[in-house]
C-alpha positions as CSV (number, residue, x, y, z in Angstrom):
1,M,14.2,14.0,-3.2
2,A,10.9,13.3,-2.4
3,I,7.6,11.0,-1.6
4,R,5.0,11.4,-3.3
5,P,1.1,10.8,-3.1
6,L,0.0,7.3,-4.6
7,V,-2.5,7.2,-6.9
8,I,-5.2,4.9,-5.5
9,V,-8.1,2.6,-7.4
10,P,-10.6,3.9,-8.1
11,D,-8.6,6.9,-9.6
12,P,-8.7,6.6,-13.3
13,Q,-5.2,7.9,-14.0
14,L,-4.4,4.0,-13.1
15,R,-6.2,2.7,-16.6
16,L,-4.0,5.0,-18.9
17,I,-1.4,3.6,-21.3
18,S,1.4,5.1,-19.9
19,K,3.9,6.7,-22.7
20,P,7.6,5.6,-23.6
21,V,10.2,7.8,-21.9
22,E,12.0,9.8,-24.6
23,R,15.8,10.3,-22.5
24,M,17.1,10.5,-19.0
25,D,17.6,13.6,-18.5
26,A,18.1,15.4,-15.0
27,P,14.1,15.4,-14.4
28,M,13.6,12.3,-15.3
29,R,16.6,11.4,-12.6
30,R,14.7,12.9,-10.2
31,L,11.4,11.2,-10.9
32,V,13.1,8.0,-10.4
33,D,15.2,8.8,-7.0
34,D,11.7,10.1,-6.3
35,M,10.0,6.9,-7.3
36,F,12.4,4.8,-5.0
37,E,12.0,7.3,-2.1
38,T,8.3,6.5,-2.6
39,M,8.4,3.0,-3.1
40,Y,10.9,2.4,-0.2
41,D,8.7,4.4,2.1
42,A,5.0,2.9,1.5
43,P,6.8,0.1,1.7
44,G,6.6,-2.2,-1.4
45,I,8.8,-3.8,-4.1
46,G,7.9,-2.0,-7.2
47,L,6.3,1.0,-8.3
48,A,5.6,2.2,-11.7
49,A,4.9,5.9,-12.3
50,I,1.6,6.0,-13.3
51,Q,1.1,4.9,-9.5
52,I,2.2,8.5,-8.8
53,G,0.7,10.6,-11.6
54,Q,3.1,9.8,-14.4
55,P,2.1,8.1,-17.4
56,L,5.7,7.4,-18.2
57,R,7.0,4.0,-19.3
58,L,8.8,3.7,-16.3
59,V,9.3,1.4,-13.4
60,T,11.4,1.3,-9.8
61,M,11.6,-2.6,-8.5
62,D,13.7,-3.7,-5.5
63,V,12.8,-7.3,-4.2
64,S,15.7,-7.8,-2.5
65,R,14.4,-8.9,1.5
66,R,14.4,-6.2,3.9
67,D,17.3,-8.1,6.1
68,D,19.4,-7.8,2.7
69,S,21.7,-4.9,1.2
70,K,19.0,-2.8,-1.4
71,E,19.5,-4.0,-5.0
72,P,17.3,-1.0,-7.0
73,M,16.5,-1.8,-10.2
74,V,14.7,0.9,-13.0
75,L,13.2,-0.2,-16.3
76,V,12.9,2.1,-18.9
77,N,10.5,1.3,-21.4
78,P,10.5,-2.5,-20.4
79,E,8.7,-5.2,-22.3
80,I,8.5,-8.8,-22.5
81,V,9.8,-10.4,-24.8
82,W,9.7,-13.7,-24.3
83,A,7.1,-15.6,-21.1
84,S,7.2,-19.0,-20.1
85,E,4.4,-21.6,-20.6
86,E,4.8,-23.0,-17.2
87,M,2.8,-20.8,-14.7
88,R,3.5,-19.4,-10.8
89,E,0.6,-18.8,-8.7
90,M,2.1,-15.9,-6.0
91,E,-0.2,-13.9,-3.9
92,E,0.3,-10.6,-4.9
93,G,-0.3,-6.6,-3.6
94,C,0.2,-3.5,-5.1
95,L,0.6,-0.2,-3.3
96,S,-2.6,1.1,-5.5
97,I,-4.5,-1.1,-3.9
98,P,-3.3,-0.8,-0.1
99,E,-3.5,-3.9,2.0
100,Y,-5.3,-6.3,-0.3
101,Y,-3.8,-9.5,-1.5
102,E,-4.9,-12.2,-3.7
103,T,-3.6,-15.0,-5.2
104,V,-2.5,-14.4,-9.7
105,A,-1.2,-16.9,-11.5
106,R,1.5,-15.7,-14.2
107,P,4.0,-17.3,-16.1
108,D,6.7,-18.8,-13.6
109,R,9.7,-16.7,-16.3
110,V,9.8,-13.6,-18.3
111,R,12.6,-12.2,-20.3
112,V,12.3,-8.5,-20.9
113,A,14.2,-5.7,-22.9
114,F,14.6,-2.1,-21.9
115,R,16.7,1.1,-21.1
116,D,18.4,1.3,-17.5
117,V,18.8,4.5,-15.7
118,D,21.8,5.3,-18.3
119,F,19.8,4.6,-21.1
120,N,21.7,2.0,-22.6
121,P,19.4,-1.0,-24.0
122,R,19.6,-3.8,-21.8
123,E,17.7,-7.8,-21.4
124,I,17.5,-9.7,-18.1
125,E,15.6,-13.3,-18.0
126,A,13.7,-13.3,-14.5
127,E,12.1,-16.0,-12.7
128,G,9.6,-16.3,-9.2
129,V,9.3,-13.0,-7.3
130,L,11.5,-10.5,-10.0
131,A,9.0,-12.0,-12.6
132,T,6.4,-11.4,-11.0
133,C,7.1,-8.0,-10.0
134,I,8.2,-7.3,-13.8
135,Q,4.9,-8.4,-15.1
136,H,2.7,-6.7,-12.6
137,E,4.9,-3.2,-13.1
138,I,4.4,-3.7,-16.7
139,D,0.8,-4.4,-16.5
140,H,0.3,-0.6,-14.5
141,L,2.3,0.8,-17.9
142,N,-0.8,-0.4,-19.8
143,G,-3.2,0.3,-17.5
144,V,-4.1,-2.8,-16.0
145,L,-4.1,-4.1,-12.4
146,F,-3.4,-7.1,-10.7
147,I,-7.0,-7.4,-10.2
148,D,-7.9,-7.4,-13.0
149,Y,-6.4,-11.5,-13.2
150,L,-9.7,-12.2,-10.5
151,S,-12.6,-13.4,-10.9
152,K,-15.2,-10.7,-11.8
153,L,-16.9,-11.1,-8.4
154,K,-14.1,-10.4,-6.6
155,R,-12.7,-7.9,-8.6
156,E,-16.3,-5.7,-8.1
157,R,-16.2,-6.7,-4.8
158,V,-12.8,-4.8,-4.2
159,M,-13.5,-1.7,-6.5
160,R,-16.5,-1.5,-4.5
161,R,-14.7,-1.1,-1.5
162,F,-12.6,1.7,-2.8
163,Q,-15.2,3.3,-4.5
164,K,-16.8,3.8,-0.9
165,L,-13.9,4.5,0.7
166,A,-13.1,7.2,-1.9
167,R,-16.1,8.2,-1.2
168,H,-15.6,9.1,2.2
169,K,-12.6,10.4,2.0
170,D,-14.4,13.0,0.0
171,D,-17.2,13.7,2.4
172,V,-14.6,14.5,5.1
173,A,-12.3,16.0,2.9
């Protein structure tokens, strides 16, 4: 297992549409292990493979509280098949947009179809933090960032800040 470097905005990789996973073989299982190690180290509650530069429809999540035992989840080729009309506002952050948080409104409940780590088909219904995390990570698979739900002004302000940081990082390197 290895901690992988995170892809940070404004990197254009984050706008790629991820490709379906064909099978869960040994290299794919190593990727899942690396994703968990990277996610827990960050620390975060969800990570899409594209956030470590792998454009695959693969997500790792663990929305358990820090004091509770871990509850890791792997979603392979996830797809939201139903979303409630009721919305919930929740503060979101993103490992690819470090130290920036904003309130986003999303459906309160979702049903998601996916394959598990053994590539068995599964379907679950989620609400609250889990529903928000699932939607956030599936957005990543489709090249969408949580800042896309913000006003144009806020989104542009965030992007300018991270573009400036990226230029400064390039100048120092």
